N, C-alpha and C positions, 0 to 999 in steps of 0.2 A: 503494498501500501503506501503511498505515493507521500506523502507529511507536512513536504513542502506548496505554499501555499500562496497565492498569487497576491497585489496589492490591493487589489479590488475587494478580499475577503480576510481584510488584515482584521485586528477591532480597533477603534479609535485614536489609544494611546499611542498602536505602534505605526499609527497615518504619520499624527501629527509630529511622530518624531525621524518616522522618514526624513519629512516635510523639507527637519534643516540643509540637509544635503542632496536631493535631487527629483526632483519632479518626475522621471521618470516611473511608469506602469508596471517596467518588465521587470522589478526588482522582486527578488522574492523570498520566504522569509522561513526558519525552520520552526516549529512548537519548542525547542533546544537550544535556540544557538538568538534572541533575541538584537533585534538592531540595534547600535550604536546609535546612541543617539548625540550630537550637538551639543549637550548639558553632561552625560557619563561624560566624552571626549573632555571639556573644559570640567570638570573630577577632578580625570585623572593626571591636567595638568600642574592641577592646583597641587599632589603632589610634590610638586618639582621645585613651586612656586614656594610651597614652605619649607623642603627642605634644604635645595639646593642652597639657600644664599647663608645656612647655618654649614654648611660645605668652605663654602669658599670662603665666607667673611672667618671665621670661626678656625677650619680646621687647617688652612691654607694660611691664612694671614696672622690672627693674632694671638692664632695658639701658643704656633711655635716662639712665633718674638716673647711673649710671655712667658714663658719654659724659661727659655733663653737669659731674662732679668734674671730670674730668682737663680736660677743659677746662680751666674754673675756675683748676685747681694750675698748668696751663699758660701760660695767660691773662694784658690785662697791660690795667688802665683804659684810658678813652679817648685820654689819652697816648701811648698805644706803646709806655710807660716803667716806669712803676712800676706792680711786681704785682697781680692783683687781689687781692681786700680778702676771704676763704675767710670773714670771718662774716659777710656777706652785706651788705655796708656798699655793697658798689659794683656800681651799677644796671646799668651796660651793661659789661659784660668784649666785652676780643675778644680774639683766639685768630688767630695766619698760617691759611691753610687756601691750599695752593699759591701762587701767588701773589698772594693776595691776601687782606684780614683780613676778618672771617668776625663777627658775637656769638660768644657762647659759647655762647648757649641756642640757636643754629642747628646746631652740631654734631652731635646727637646726628640733624636732620632730616635734614642732609647725608649722612651715615654709610645712613642706612633710604633714601632716592634711590637712594644707590650698588648698596648688598646687592640691591634688589629688581629692579634691570637687571637684575642679574646674572643673577640666580633666573628671571629670566623667556630669555634668553638659554638655559639649562639646561631651561627648560619646551617647548620649541619643537626643540629637541636630541635629547626623550625622547618626545616622547608618543605619535606613532602609534608607534614601534618598541615599545611597550605594549600593540597591536593585533593584536601577532606575538610566539607562544610563549606563556608559561607570567608571564609576570610586568606584573601589571593594576596601576592610579595608584588610589591611594587613591578614592579618592569614587566611580573609575569603576564601584567594585563594585555598588553603588548602587541605578544600575537591572538587575545579573546581578542581584544579592541581594532585589532585589521583584521582578523575573519569573519567578522558581523557588520563590520564597515561596506555601508550601502554599496561603495564602487566591486568592493571583491569580492557580495556574494550574486551581484549579476556579472560581472564576471566567469563566476562558478557554472554556468549556466549554459555559458556560453559551449560550441566544440569544441576552439580555438586551449591548450594545455599551456601553452608559449603564453597569449595572450594570459591568460590568467594567472599566471605563472609572473607577468611582467607587471598589472597591477596590481598585485597582490605584494608586490617589491617596493613598486615608486609610493603605492600610501605607510607603509608601514614606511619609512624612511621619511616621506615627510608627517608622519605624525610624533615620528622618534627627535624627529628635526624642531617639531616646533615644540617641545614636553622639555629640549632641551634651552633652545631661543628666548620659550617663559621664563624655568628656570633663576637662567642668565641677569632674567632681567629684573629679577625680585633679591636678585643679587645684588647688582648696582645698588639700587637702594638702600639696602642696609652696610653697603662700602662707604657711601654716601656717609649716613646717618653713624652710622664707627670712625669717619674722618673724626667728622662735625666735633663730636663723645671729645677724642682725645685730642686732637685739637688746642680744644676750646680749655684741658686740662693738662697743659705743660708737656703731654707726651708722657703721663705713667703710666707704669702697669698696670695699677688700678684704674684708668679711665679704660683701658686693653679689653680688663677684665670687665669693665660694666659692659662693655658693646659686646663681648664674648654673652652676655647673660639677658641683652637685649634681641638675640638670635633664633636663641633658645625660644621667648616669649612668642614671635616671628613665629617660629615652627608651632609651634602652640596652638596660635589663636587660630591660620589660615589652616592650620590640619582637620579645622569643622566643614575644609568648601570636597575633599573625597570623601570625608564620610557623611557629608548628608546628598554629593549628586551621582557617588558609581552606586553603578548600581550593583545589587544583592545576585550574582554567578555563581549557585552552589553550586559543590563537587560532590559524589558519593560519600556512602559516610565512611570512616574509618571501619578497613575491614575488621571482620569480628576473630576476638581475642587475641586485635592487641590491644595496647593501650598510646595515652598521650609522652610517659616519657620517653621512653626507648625506639617508638614507629624509625621516628624520622630517620634515626642513631644507625638502623637495623635497613633502612630503605637505602638510607646512602656507602653503606656498605656493599649491601647485593648492587647495584646499579656499578658500581667501579670494579663490581669482578666480570661485566658487561662492556669492558673497555675495548676489548676482539671484537666486537658487533656496533661500534659503533665508534668507530678508527676518525672518521672523519669529525666526528661531535666532537670530542676527546683532543683531535691534534688540535683544532683551532683553540680550545679550554689551554693548551699548555701553550700555545701561541700568544692569548690573552694573558694568562699570568705573569709571560716576561711585559708584553708591552705596558700596563695595565701598571703594573712596580715602574715600569723604566720613568715612562711620564709621571706620574706623580710625585716619584722620591725627584726628580730634575727641580719640580716646584720646591718641596723642602732645602733642596741641598742649596740650589738660588738664592732661594732667602735668605739664609742664614749665613753662607755665601759673602753677599751682596752688606749683609750688617755688620759682619766681625771683621770684613778685611778688602770692602773700599768704606767700613765708616760709614755706611749711610744710613739715613736719619729712620723714626719708623713712620712720620707722615712721606719722603720718598718712597719707600714701602711701598708703604696704603694707595700712594697712585699710581704707582706701576702694577699693585693688586685693584684697581676698581680698571688700568684696563685690559689684564686678561677677560674676562664676560664678558665686557666691553668686546673684543675683539670676538669671543666665542661667535654671539648670538648672528657678527656676522657670517663670521667661516663657515656654522650651518647652511646659513643658505650658500653662501659663495660656494661651496662645495654638492651642494645635491644643485644648483642649477649646471654647475658643470660634471655632475654626474648622467645626467638628462643628456644635456649639448651634445657629449661625447661618447653616452649611452654604454657608460661605467658597468659595471656588475658590483652589489656590494662588497666583494671579497676584492676587486681589482682599488676598489676606493681607498679602502683597508690598506691594503698594500704602497699604493698613494700617499698614501698620509701617511704613514709607517717612515717611506723612502724618506720623509721632507722635516722625521722629528729627529732623524740622525744627526741631522748638522747644528742643533743646541750643545750633545755635550761637545763635540767637533770645534763648534765655536768657544768651549769654554776648553778643553784643550788645548786651544788657541796661546791661550792667557802665558801659555810656560813658554811660548817661544815668539809672538809677535808683540807688538805694540797694543793688539787688541785684544779682546775675548774675555770679557769680563772683567777690563781695569781702571776703569772713568765706568759714572756713576750714568749719563747717558742711554751706556750700552744694554741698561736694564731695562730701558722703554725700549726701545728695540727689540729685546727677549721676546716680551711682552709680551707688542702686538703678536710675532712671527706663534712663539709656545699656543695664546689666543686663539688666531684665526684655524687651527689643528687641532683647539681640546676639546671642546665641541665638538664641533664632524665626527672623528674617533670613537669617541664614545654612543653616538647615534647610532652610527655605521656597525662595528660591531656588536650593539645590543639586536640589529636587527637580523642580522645577521646568523647569531647564535640563536634566532626567533624562526628562520627557516631549517638550524641544523637539530634541532630537539625534537624530539618524542611527543605526541599529541596525545593529551589525559595524563604529564608528566611536567606541563609549564614551571608550577612552583615547585617541585621539588629540582629539575634542574637549573632554573635559576639562582634556585639556592647553591647548589654545582658551580656557576659561574660566579657569583657575586663572592664565595667561599674560593675560585681561584682568585680572584679581585684581592679580598682582602687577604687570602693564603698567601701570597706572594708580595703584600704590599707592607710585611714589617721585614720582608729579605734586604729590600731597596735601603731605610734608611739602615738596618743595622747594619749591613757591610757599609754600608757607607758611614758611618761614626764613627766603625771600626780603621776603617780609610784615616779617620781625619784622626783617632787616636795614638797611630802607629805612624805619623807620618807627620804632624804637625800643619799637616797643609787638607785643603779641605778639595782644590781642586783634585787631585791626584783623583779624586771618583769618579769626575768626568769618564775616567777611563770602564773605568767598572758600568756608566751607565752606558756608554758608548754599547760595551758588551749586551744590554739588554736589550735596547733598540734595535740592534744587526739582525738577533736570534731571532727573534717572531717574527720580521718578514722572510726572511727564510722558510720559518713553515708557514705562512701563506699560503706564499706557493705549491706545494702537494697537496691544499685542499679542495679535493673533488667533493663541491655543492651540489650537486645532484644526485651521487651516487649518495652523501650523506643522510638529505631530507631519505630516499630508498628505506636507508638503513634505522633511523631515524621512524618509521611508519613498518616497515617488517621489527622493531626492540616491542614498537607499544602495541602492534597485536598480537605479538608472544606473550609479554605481559597481562594482556586482557584476555587475552584465550586460556592461562597457567593460572588466574584469579574465579575462574569458571567451573575449574575441576573440583 
């Protein structure tokens, strides 16, 4: 029996929702896949509007500066007796860290490493649970909203599989790009607010803590938007005999045993492991480097930080335009951006041998523009490509793995960079490590077969469904 209903037989609510997107009478709905309305899309964008300011303002800008400042206040000069010179005369202050001593510049990096290890543990414990019940991970909604978008649903009724694939990829990239752009718009507002607070409070550490707290309030308040506007799309109940405490750990462990059946999906996760760590660590290392080596002021760093989200909004749409104009696949767009990203650590390394390469304050702003143009775009394209490679019905579990891979790698870059700084006394050496972290994923991406990966994902989903029915 055909469960699809033509538009003429929809209920009035579905018609109204669909009207936001298309006036075509040839879009079809499935009862278990309600069409995605504009309100639901903006509810999903609202998550990025709420969360991204905290990520940009706190995690990327103010928190590293706060930790660096607190470390210097508690630190000593290399003799471990004389207090650190807070005016900047001391080049290599150290601070006790457990049973050992570390460079004060390394403390923010070590703290970052510890925090992401804890985050990875949380993702493992919750990811698979979100495939059961009404709660869904943020990124996992992208797959659902793309599948239920009117343009994609209409294309699925046509005979051309290639046309359907192109429409789905285009819609997914558009939704993902809009989401990141809206999030960075919120981040710009919060950066302005934070900069004003820091400026009028004479750039004190306490003023940066106030800016961090304000970002947390922003997150709390605007989380109401997705809470109210996102449609509940419940999954199946938790399998009989399973419990909420251990189910996700078991499921994730079982999935890792299926690596050979999902070779392209896990190959992408391996590339994402290195790529996400590379570009995120570049931000942390660059901020700490220019603050400690170039003696940049907090306001100069905040000005550079303001450039990044603005450039990210512009870069999102520039790369979407390039993709459509040149008809490039999502995978090839990631490879292109990855190659462009390699120039950043190379530029940092140039500082060892040439008069340029993060040796002067104005270079900070040029690097911020270049990084920002690619920062949002690479995240958006990677999210879309992974959507294509994940097994249907396991969106939350696999986006949990996506975040585990992201956060699970994000401790490596800061940890290794901090160790390099401690061993050499020069943070610039970390750019050699970051160069390798960005070259490796570009090389891996060349070996990913997206179409084969889709087939593997569908076969995996079918096997899991048949196993559950026994």
